[in-house]
C-alpha positions as CSV (number, residue, x, y, z in Angstrom):
1,X,-7.8,-28.3,6.3
2,X,-5.3,-28.8,3.4
3,X,-2.5,-31.3,4.5
4,X,0.2,-28.8,3.4
5,X,-1.3,-26.1,5.6
6,X,-1.8,-28.6,8.4
7,X,1.8,-29.6,8.3
8,X,3.0,-26.0,8.4
9,X,0.7,-25.3,11.4
10,X,2.0,-28.4,13.2
11,X,5.4,-26.8,13.0
12,X,4.2,-23.5,14.5
13,X,4.2,-21.6,11.2
14,X,2.0,-18.6,11.7
15,X,-1.0,-17.8,9.5
16,X,0.9,-14.8,8.2
17,X,3.9,-17.0,7.3
18,X,1.6,-19.6,5.6
19,X,0.0,-16.9,3.6
20,X,3.3,-15.3,2.7
21,X,4.6,-18.6,1.5
22,X,1.7,-19.2,-0.8
23,X,1.7,-15.6,-2.0
24,X,5.3,-16.0,-2.9
25,X,4.4,-19.3,-4.7
26,X,1.9,-17.5,-6.8
27,X,4.4,-14.9,-7.8
28,X,7.7,-16.8,-8.0
29,X,7.7,-20.6,-7.3
30,X,11.5,-20.7,-7.1
31,X,11.5,-18.0,-4.4
32,X,8.9,-20.0,-2.5
33,X,11.4,-22.8,-2.0
34,X,13.7,-20.4,-0.3
35,X,10.9,-19.1,1.9
36,X,9.9,-22.7,2.8
37,X,13.5,-23.4,3.7
38,X,13.5,-20.5,6.2
39,X,10.6,-21.8,8.2
40,X,12.8,-24.2,10.2
41,X,10.9,-27.4,9.4
42,X,13.0,-30.5,9.7
43,X,14.2,-31.8,6.3
44,X,12.5,-35.2,6.7
45,X,9.2,-33.4,7.3
46,X,9.7,-31.2,4.2
47,X,10.6,-34.3,2.2
48,X,7.4,-36.0,3.3
49,X,5.4,-32.9,2.3
50,X,7.1,-32.8,-1.1
51,X,6.3,-36.4,-1.7
52,X,2.6,-35.7,-0.9
53,X,2.7,-32.8,-3.4
54,X,4.4,-35.0,-6.1
55,X,1.7,-37.7,-5.6
56,X,-1.1,-35.2,-5.6
57,X,-0.2,-31.9,-7.2
58,X,-3.8,-30.7,-6.7
59,X,-2.9,-30.1,-3.0
60,X,-1.2,-26.9,-4.1
61,X,-4.3,-25.6,-5.9
62,X,-6.4,-26.6,-2.9
63,X,-4.1,-24.7,-0.5
64,X,-4.1,-21.6,-2.7
65,X,-7.9,-21.7,-3.0
66,X,-8.2,-22.2,0.8
67,X,-6.1,-19.1,1.4
68,X,-8.1,-17.1,-1.1
69,X,-5.3,-16.5,-3.5
70,X,-5.3,-16.6,-7.3
71,X,-4.2,-20.0,-8.7
72,X,-4.0,-18.7,-12.2
73,X,-0.9,-16.8,-11.1
74,X,0.7,-20.1,-10.1
75,X,-0.1,-21.5,-13.5
76,X,1.3,-18.4,-15.2
77,X,4.5,-18.5,-13.1
78,X,4.9,-22.2,-13.9
79,X,4.5,-21.6,-17.7
80,X,7.1,-18.8,-17.5
81,X,9.5,-21.1,-15.7
82,X,8.9,-23.9,-18.3
83,X,9.6,-21.5,-21.2
84,X,12.7,-20.2,-19.5
85,X,14.1,-23.7,-18.9
86,X,13.5,-24.6,-22.5
87,X,15.5,-21.6,-23.8
88,X,18.9,-23.0,-22.8
89,X,18.5,-26.2,-24.8
């Protein structure tokens, strides 16, 4: 099992909530942070998970694939965010 999904499961996050989190991630990565914050996971655990993702960004793709979602949507959302953040410069 993907370590991100495993951590969520350790904190009693339901399958539906996990899927919702990653579905939101594929549609709007910024909103996914809000959804993640609402799951009630201790900040130190979230920080540890974020460190894992920063060290191995492929974990996101692995989790999306494991859940049967479309990773190309994550890439498209990321590209959109990148282009929007460059507009204000």
